[in-house]
TORDO-232193 format. One record per residue (C-alpha): x, y, z. Coordinates in pm, whole numbers. Each point is the difference from the previous one (the first is absolute). Layout:
<sites>
x,y,z
X,Y,Z
...
</sites>
This chain:
<sites>
x,y,z
1722,611,-2678
-227,167,255
24,-146,349
-334,-123,127
-99,213,296
-298,-42,231
-110,198,301
-205,-8,316
-148,339,85
-194,-17,328
-174,290,171
116,11,365
-349,43,142
-2,-329,190
197,-318,56
62,-246,-282
-253,-282,-29
-32,-314,-214
-152,181,-296
265,262,-57
284,-236,96
-113,-236,-277
33,293,-242
353,66,128
87,-368,-23
-118,-45,-360
192,308,-115
312,-118,185
-28,-353,-144
-44,134,-354
313,214,37
205,-286,146
-121,-244,-265
131,231,-275
316,119,180
-164,339,18
-33,264,269
-264,47,267
-74,356,108
-167,110,322
-172,338,-18
-192,162,285
-314,176,-123
-51,224,303
-204,279,-157
-290,-57,241
115,252,256
-270,-74,254
37,-379,19
367,-64,-88
211,-62,309
372,-65,59
-75,-311,206
-183,-154,-295
301,63,-224
231,-154,259
-237,-292,38
-26,-80,-370
378,15,-45
39,-243,289
-275,-231,-131
146,-17,-351
347,-78,131
-140,-264,237
-168,-165,-299
323,13,-200
-147,237,-259
309,215,-29
-4,288,-246
284,114,-224
-113,364,-13
-193,191,262
3,131,357
318,-53,204
176,-129,-314
-37,280,-251
37,-37,-373
26,198,-322
-352,144,29
1,112,364
-182,119,199
-241,-294,31
-260,168,220
-256,204,-191
-13,264,274
359,86,-98
-70,26,-375
-218,312,-16
244,189,-225
-4,-291,-245
-379,5,-20
-9,380,-33
201,-24,-321
-245,-244,-157
-305,197,113
156,298,-176
55,-198,-318
-365,-97,-14
-107,357,75
216,142,-276
-148,-252,-242
-354,97,99
-78,-349,123
-108,98,352
-228,263,152
-96,121,350
-326,-136,138
-192,202,259
-288,-247,52
-66,-75,365
-43,-357,133
-371,71,53
-43,115,-361
181,-304,-131
-213,-235,214
-318,164,-130
119,-37,-359
76,-369,47
-342,-54,156
-172,162,-299
201,-210,-245
-93,-321,177
-366,102,4
20,49,-375
150,-348,-42
343,132,-92
336,-101,150
126,269,241
284,204,-146
111,360,21
-235,219,-205
278,233,-114
-149,304,172
328,181,62
154,-103,-331
-205,272,-168
89,286,234
188,294,-144
287,169,181
-220,275,144
-237,-255,149
291,-191,149
147,315,151
-335,92,154
-16,-335,177
355,37,127
-82,343,140
-286,-160,196
262,-221,166
-91,-324,-180
305,-224,-33
-20,-205,-320
102,-354,-73
183,-73,-324
-178,-219,-256
144,-183,-297
-184,49,-328
-90,-345,-124
-1,3,-382
-344,-67,-147
-85,-289,-229
306,-212,81
23,-372,62
273,-84,248
134,-348,-63
263,-209,174
79,-366,57
-28,-92,365
262,-252,112
-270,-199,181
-329,87,-172
103,43,-362
-121,274,-238
-183,291,167
-198,287,-160
-132,315,167
-187,291,-157
140,335,105
-350,147,-9
-90,-226,295
286,124,214
-51,371,43
261,260,92
164,-105,326
186,174,281
378,-32,3
69,259,273
-215,70,304
-115,342,112
263,1,277
273,-55,-259
48,-367,81
38,-238,-296
-257,-264,-87
81,-370,-36
-73,-18,-376
267,256,-75
291,-68,235
-32,-379,-27
27,12,-379
273,265,-11
217,-180,254
-32,-334,-182
119,165,-319
285,198,154
123,-300,202
8,-225,-303
-263,-243,126
-77,-243,-281
-260,-228,163
-271,79,255
-200,-279,166
-283,141,210
-354,-79,113
-288,-4,-245
-155,291,189
257,216,-181
-104,-116,-347
-216,307,-70
290,225,107
214,-129,-285
-162,185,-295
29,327,196
366,-62,67
71,-100,-358
-156,324,-122
210,198,248
323,-169,-105
-82,51,-365
-59,371,62
331,27,185
181,-208,-263
114,-244,269
27,-379,-40
-275,-219,147
70,-327,184
-167,-330,-77
-296,-29,236
-140,-322,144
-308,4,222
-33,-291,242
-313,-145,154
-68,124,352
-3,-218,309
-351,-60,133
-143,-163,311
-214,-312,21
-312,206,-79
152,128,-323
32,353,136
317,199,69
227,-155,258
-98,131,342
197,56,318
-203,-280,154
85,-248,-274
367,14,-76
76,361,-83
260,-5,273
304,222,-8
336,-165,-54
113,125,340
-294,-183,162
78,-321,-189
367,29,97
-96,53,364
-220,-311,-16
304,-203,-104
-43,-38,-374
327,-54,-183
68,222,-304
53,-301,-225
-350,-121,83
-154,328,-113
211,3,-317
-96,-355,-98
-366,74,68
-22,338,-171
204,-108,-302
-275,-253,-79
-288,238,68
-111,75,-353
317,-141,-155
58,-358,-113
327,-189,40
85,-323,-177
48,-165,339
-190,48,323
284,-101,229
203,213,240
227,245,-183
288,218,110
-1,367,-95
226,-51,-301
-225,-278,-130
-310,219,41
168,261,-221
124,-253,-256
-350,-145,-43
-185,329,-10
-170,93,-328
-245,277,-81
-177,-248,-227
-89,-205,309
-193,285,166
-371,-72,9
-293,234,-62
-253,-159,238
-48,140,353
248,-145,247
-141,-141,324
187,32,327
34,-342,163
133,-8,355
39,-380,-15
242,39,-291
197,265,186
26,-234,299
115,-279,-233
289,211,-127
82,104,355
37,-368,91
223,-46,-306
211,299,100
55,-153,344
85,-334,-160
269,148,-225
147,261,237
353,-53,132
7,-123,364
191,308,119
-257,229,-154
-289,-194,151
157,17,343
31,379,-23
-358,25,-135
-139,-203,291
67,289,234
88,75,361
-263,-222,163
154,-307,-163
356,118,59
-69,42,372
-165,-341,36
207,-233,-221
355,-76,121
259,118,-252
145,-351,-15
-336,-124,-131
-49,278,-254
71,-192,-320
-186,-313,113
-301,210,102
-17,175,-339
19,-331,-186
-261,-159,228
-268,268,-13
50,131,-356
-269,-228,-156
-252,104,267
29,378,0
-100,290,-224
62,294,229
224,94,294
-295,-47,235
-10,-366,-104
368,-40,80
-60,166,338
-281,-248,66
232,-297,-50
283,163,195
-236,28,295
-127,-356,-44
348,-148,-9
191,221,241
-269,161,217
-121,-89,344
-356,-114,59
-141,-183,-304
-357,82,-105
-188,-288,-164
-242,12,-290
-328,-193,33
125,-259,-247
320,-48,198
-190,-63,325
-213,-265,-172
303,-174,-153
190,-2,330
-300,-137,189
-51,-275,-258
366,-107,23
-13,-37,382
261,55,269
172,-332,-70
95,115,-348
189,300,139
170,-210,272
141,-218,-280
84,310,-207
202,143,288
186,-328,41
74,-16,-374
131,358,7
220,-79,303
146,-291,-194
36,149,-350
-6,375,48
-120,215,-291
79,-260,-268
-344,-29,-158
19,-338,-173
138,-199,299
-237,181,236
-302,-64,-222
91,-366,-48
46,-53,374
-334,170,74
-172,-211,-264
135,-322,158
-102,113,348
-354,117,-88
-91,-166,-328
-95,346,-136
100,93,-353
-66,265,-261
-197,297,121
-92,-180,322
370,16,84
118,339,-121
-322,199,55
-3,-39,382
370,84,10
-52,313,-209
-300,110,210
185,-44,329
318,169,-120
-145,295,-195
-365,28,106
-100,-40,-368
-95,-291,-225
169,150,-305
326,180,-53
370,-49,-75
143,-348,-50
2,-192,326
361,-110,-50
110,364,-16
-210,88,305
176,-269,204
337,144,-100
-100,356,85
-174,-54,335
233,49,296
25,-328,200
-147,155,315
-307,126,-190
-32,-335,-179
-7,-195,327
-227,249,171
-262,-18,-275
2,-379,-16
-18,-36,381
-302,228,10
-210,-280,-158
149,-310,165
</sites>
């Protein structure tokens, strides 16, 4: 039996963002679901825009998300190397095979000539495609152009009158007429390979059986199938997923959620939050509850991938961030809260602080806010807090201080004593206490606040309003 193998093949021309990480995630989940293998391949053939720091960044981001690969950079594998810039000799062999079979030819058309041809085709109401100008050149004409110093690209001869058919894993049966495609470039004039060619060849040579990618690649598929057929190489099963769009229905913008993973990590998002969010973005699970990584893989099914455009929803991402905080181990949350919290909260109070503030935080900055409120110096008051304290009156806080002196931080005895002394109950009892002790009218449970507050700060804040 053939082992199911998927891959993620990013171009290192920028940092990973939600869109391409979702592609990586779905391929990783499919492999894990089927006990298969997940390959990472670096498609760094764009010499001008590919940078080492982007490669380093994407490796770090994938590991941070827990999307570990079984073959690829820093791990190796049977089909190494896994960077296309290191596979030029491999591609040269397959270019030669196509040349010997007469299935490619040099093209000397300039970018300006090609643009003019496309413009004329559009004006005539025809779809733009290569007109085949250089396909009809004889060897003498080709040599004359070379002698003028024109460096040719290499074009693949698309067979005429063919119907290219395949069953898309997401979109079902697909049909493309070869006459609508036109001969396409597989090697640039500078000798660099084109995406159509190297992407297809590497998938075949690396034994990739399933490719999940964005629907913007759908029209690439018939070209790649024709290439693989000509080279007598096996084709993977392709599935083209709906793209993520913004609230206006257009492509996700930098302004509206197209943030890099490194930016989201710096903001305090937990990797599990991103995984739970992205795994449901265009994919349906039987349950909509929090899931661990293994459960996300177990419940993943290609049949549950939708065809409709997928809308980015920041509120949903924030929901899963709150869930990630809720389910994270206390030790991990403490480390995630960062230096500001570590410097402010006494180590002896660490566990109690994490338990107390967990329901009220989403990000480290929220934890830092409560660390300052509970263990800081001067206490700023919200407008609501000032109003609540004023309504309660100084007598209330005189009794509160007496009850604390008698019962300490034991919430129930303290609250009962304060109720008997003042007649206040419900929110008229705990709201003034909360406002005076934290400067806020909402927040962690009051009983936990009493336990956390150092006695000297507790007395100081109550005396301030007596």
